[in-house]
Structures are given as C-alpha cells and as structure tokens.
N, C-alpha and C positions, 0 to 999 in steps of 0.2 A: 504494500500500500504506500503510494508516494504522496507526499504533501509538500507544498512550498514552504519556505521559511516564514512567509507572511502568515500562513495558516497555523503554524506551530505557535506563533506569538499571539494570534487573535482568537483561536479556538480553545476555550478553557478545557473542554473535555479531552482534546488531543494532547495538550500540554500535561494535564494531570495523568493521563494514561502513560505517557512517556516517562514522567518522573516516578510514577508508582513502580515501574519496572527496574529502577536503578538501585544498586546497593547503597546503604546508608553512608558508607565512607565516601562514595562518589558525590552524594548530595551535600555532605559537609564540605567537600572540595569546591563544589559549585558555589556554596554560600560564601566561602572565603574569597574566591575569585570575584564574585559579584560585589562584595563589600569594597574590595580594592578598586574595582572599576567604577563603582558609585562615587567613591572619594575622588578618584582621578578625574572623572567626568565633571563633577561639581567644581573642582579646582579650575579646569579649563574654561568652564562656563563663566565663572566669576572673573577670571583674568580677561576673558573676551569682552565682558560687559564693561569693566573698568576702562579698558583701552578704547572700546567703541564710544563710550561716553566722552572721553577726552578728544577723540577724533571728530565727533559730530557736535559736541557742545550740549548734547541731551543729558539731563540729570540721570544719574544712575538709578535713583528711586523710580523714575518713569520707565526706564528700560526694564527694571524688575517688575513693574506693575503691568507691563504690556507683553513684551517679547518672552521674558522668562516665565511669566504666569501662564501664557498661552501654551508654552511647552510643558510645564509641570502639571497643568490640569488636563492634558491630553489623555492620560490613563483613565481618569474619572469620566471624561467625556465619552471615550470609546466604550468603556464598560457600561455606562448608563444608557447610551443609545442602543447598543446591542441588547442589553437587558430589556429595554422597552420594546424593541422590535420583536424580540423572541417571547414576549408575553409576560415579563416579570417587571412591571412598572414600579412596584414597591422598592426593588433594589435600586432602580434608577433615581428615584426621588431621595432615597436614603443615602446614596453615594454623594449627591450634591450637598445636602444638608449636613451630613456627617463630616464631610471634608471641610466645610466652613468652620464647624465647631473645632475640629482637630487642628486646622491651620492657625486659627486665632488663639485658641485656648492652649494647645500643647506647644506648637512650634514658636509662635510669637511670645508666649509666656516664658518658655525656656530661653529664648533670645534675650528678653529683658533681664532675666536673672543672671545670665552669663556675660552680658556686654552692656556698655553704655550706648543705648540706641538713640540717635538723634531724631527730634521731631521736626520734620520739614513742613512748617506750617503752611507754606504756599501751596504745596501739592496735597498734603493730607487734609487741609480744610476744604479741599475740592473732592479728590478721589475718596477721602474718608466718608463723606456724605453719600457718595454713590454706593460705597460698600454697604453701609448700614441701610441706606434707602432701598436698594434693590432687594435685600433680604426682608425688610419690613413690608415692601410691596408684595413679595411672594406670600407672606403670612396673611396680609390683609385680603388679598385675592382668595386665598384658601379659606379664610373664615367666611367671606361673603358667599363662596361656593357652598360651604357647609350649611349656612343659614338659608340658602335659596334652592338647594338641590333636594329633590324628593328622596333619592337614594344616597349612595356613597358619593362624596364630592370628587370631581374629576377635573384636572388641569388639562384643558383641551388644546388642540393644535393651534387655534387662533392666539391663545395666550403664549404658547411656545414660540410662534413666529414673532409676536410682539416683543418677547424677551430677546430674541436674536437681533431684532432691529435696534433695541435699546443698547445691546452689546456693541454694535457697529458705531452707534452714536458715541458711546463711552470711549472707545478706542480713538476715534477722531478728535473728540473734545480734549482728551488727556494729552494728545500730541500737540494740539493748539495751545493748551495751557502751558506746556513745557517750553514751546518755542517763544511764546510771548512773555514768559515770566522773568527772563533775564537773570540777574544775580539772585533774585528771591527764590527761583526754582532750584538753585544749587545749595540752598541753606543746609548746613550740617555735613557737607561732603568734603572729605579731605582730599588733598592733591594726590594723584597717582604718581607712578614713576615718570621720569623726564622724557622718555622716548617711547610713546605708545606704538603698538603694532599697526601695520597697514589695515585698512578697513576690511578688505577681503579676508585677511587672516583672522581678524576679530570674529567675523561671521562664521568662518570654519570652526573656530574654537567654541563659539556659542552653540551652533547646531550640532557639532560633533559631541560636545560635552552633554548637551540635552539628550541626545540619542543614547549615549552610554548610560546616563542616569536612568532613563525610562526603561531601556531593555534590561539592564541589570536588576532593577526593582521587579520587573515582570518575571524574571527567573527566580530571584531570591525568595520571594514570598511563597510560591507553591512548594519550593524545596523545603523551606522551614516548616510549612504546614504538614508536609508529608512526614518529616521527622517527628513532629509533635504527635501526629496520629499514631505512628509506630511506638511512641513512648506511652500511649494510652491517654493522651489529653483529649477530653470530650470535644466533639465537632463544634458545638455551639460556642465554646470558649475560644477555639481556634478562629472561628468566623468573626467574633467580636473583638479579637485582639490582633492576630497576625494579618488577616485579610483587611481589616479596617485600617490598621497601621500602614499596610503595604501601599495603598494608593496615595498616601500622604508622604511616603518615603522620599520622592523627588524633592518636595518642598523642604523636608527636614535636612537632607544632605546639602541642599543649596544654602540653607540657613547656617549650618555648621561651617561650610567652606567660607561663607561671607564673613562670619565672626572671626574665623582663624586669620583671614587676610585683612581684617580691619575695615570691612565695608558693611557694617550692619544695616545701613540704609537700603541696601539691595534686598535684604530680608523683609524690611517693612514694606517696600514696594511689591515684593513677590506675594506676601500674605494678603495685602489689600487687594491687589489685582486678582489673586487666586480666588478670594471670596466673591468678588464681582463676577468672575468667569464661572465659578461653580453654580452661581444662581442664574445668571443670564445665558451662559453658554451651555453648561452641562444639563441643567434642568430644561432650558429652552429647547435645545436640540433633541433631548429625549422626548419631550412633550410633542414636538413637531413630528417625530418618528411615529409615536403612538401616544394617545391621551393617557395621562398618569392619574390613577386613582390615589387618593390621599387616605392612608389608614388612620384610624382614630388616635393611635398613640402619638402621632405627630402633633396633634393639637394640645395635648396636656403634657408632653415630655420633650420631644425633639425641637419643635418650634420655640418653646420658652427658653430652652438651653441656648439655642442659637442667638436669640434676641438679647439675653442677659450678657453673653460674651461680647457681642458686637456693640451694644450700647455702652458697655463698660469701656471698650476700646475707644469709642467715640468720645466718652467723657474724659478719658485720659489725655487725648489729643488737646482738648479744650483747657484742661487744668495745668498742663505742663508749660508754664510761661517761660521757663529758662531754656527750653529747647532740648530737653532730654526726658525719655521715659524713665520712671522709677523702678527699682528692683521689686518693691512691694506690689506694684501693678502687675508685674510678671507673675508674682506669687499668687495674686488674686485670680488671674486668668487661668493659671495652671490648676489652682484649687477647684474652680468651677468645672473645668474639664474633668478633673479626677472624680469629683462627686457625680458628674454625668455618667462616666464610665462605670463607676461602682454601682450606681442605681440601675444602670442598664443590666448588669449581671444579677443583682439581688432581686429586682422586680421582673427580670426576664422580659424586658420590653423590646429588645432587638430593633431592627428596622432601619437604622441609619448607620452607614459605614463610612469611615473617613479614609 
C-alpha cells in the first residue's frame, strides 16, 4: 500500500497505524530527534524574523502577530477543518477555543514569569482589542444562537465566511498600523545585530524554521501518545494532555526561542495574532467547511475560561504604564489555565483542545 508523504502527515489514522507498529526504542529516538528539530526550527525562525524586521522596518511584534501566527496556527486550522469536514465539528470548535486558552494562559503566562516582556502600547492597544473583541464576538454570537435556536445552536457557514472576511481585514489593518506608526510601533524593541541577512535568506529561515517546527510537532505528539498508551495511561488523559498540548507546541517553542534570544516581543505578537487567527481563521474556516454545533459545556466552562484569560490580558495591557508586563500577571494567567485544566479532568468536561 503506497501513500504520499502528504498523506502520512495529514491522515491521522495512517500516521497512528505506522507509529503503532514501531518498537518503543525507535519512538523514543523519534521524540529526541523531533525535540532537537523543534528547537533548531524555532531558532531559525526567530533569527529570520529579527533580520526581516531590520531589513523592512516592520516591528517584530507585527511580524509575530501576522506571519509567524499564520504559520503556528496552521496545525489547528488543518485539524479543525478536516474534523468539521469529516463530521466531528465539536473537535473543530474545541481546537480553536482550547488553543486560545493555552496560548494566552500557558504560553504567555510562562513568558511573563521567565522574561521581562515589553508592552508595545501602539500595537497592543490596537491588535489587543481585536484579540479580545473577536473572541467576545464569537461568544456573543453563540449565546444569541443558543437563545434563538429551537434545537442545538449551530455556527453556520455565513458566520464562518464573515469571520474569514474579518481575518482579511485584520491582516491588512495590522500592516497599515505598523507602516504608519513610525517610532511608536517599535516601542520596546531592542536593536538586533549590525548586519542583518538578505531578505530572501530571512524568508528561507522563517519558512524553513516554521516547516521544521510544524512537522516535528506533528510526529512528536503521536509518538509520545503511543508510548503513554503502552505504559497504561488512560486514553482520555492522553487526549486532554499530550494531544491538547501538541497543537500549541509550535507557539511554545517559538516563545522559548524568542526568550532565549532576547526578543520576547515576538512572543507577545505571536500569542495575540494566534488568538485572533484561532477565532477568525480556525473556527471561521471550519464553520465554512461545515456548520459547527456548539455543545452545552462551552457555555458554562470553555467560553468563560477563554473570556477570563483574554480580558485579564487586556486589563494588563491597560494597567502597565511603565511598558513592561509583571511577573504576577504571568502567574495569574498560568493559574487560571491550571484551574481550567484541573477542572477539565475532575469534572470530565472535555471538548476543547489546545
């Protein structure tokens, strides 16, 4: 039976069948190699972003919020659209909402604890409102559907198409804000090295690094899941930990590389952009592929968790007048995320994967 490389990476059943037939020692070897490739890919990507920003004059936070976010949310987008198309819309909606919670609560929370993260007020006072606004719009639309629908509320294709149109507007307006912002748009960004690479090489590093990160994460998670299964870990625990963590792995590795190289503003841009894209792109594309039914647990659990984390982030942007996020703010976001995960296990609520 022959399959293309594309099929191995896109067909979950094929990949799981391949991995299930491999010895544990080989799976451990794959995990080690994937971690090395994830780290190297993230390093290349950050170096490429820093040099591209210097060559073009675009703020690094904006490149993080657009180009890098588009790349790192591709796994969620692909999984969600395929899940909706194949008749599993709950997974599609859960992927988008769960990723917003994980990106802001886990990844940005950790970043705030580990590094002094600058508040670029010019960009964040704009994209930050799009971030919280798009998620709030999703919840408002869902509540209206709940109140007006005879049966289970469903996010229809028209709403999905509207979200994709809003996404296009967001990308264009973000670019215009950055171009017109002058020095204000570069607030909090340190100078890079004196001789940036050529633009074509920057793009090679960004695209190549993104590709390494995404493909490595795609292989690492099922390998780790298979080993956990062989060790007797229950399937629902694996789904709520390794699988949920796996789709946010690209954002996490990007954050770690950005902190290590002294450019935490790229992480801020990536998290804000990823949240917008998870809402408008991931959920929008999935709803366009097939209408998404909204399970009851989203209204009393997943949506409230998402709004608490995002509105907390929005409040932190407003209160940090001296241009830096505080460590306690990272602790708060990480704590909310931890409570969310713990309640998900203890109450067996499932339904949203990050």
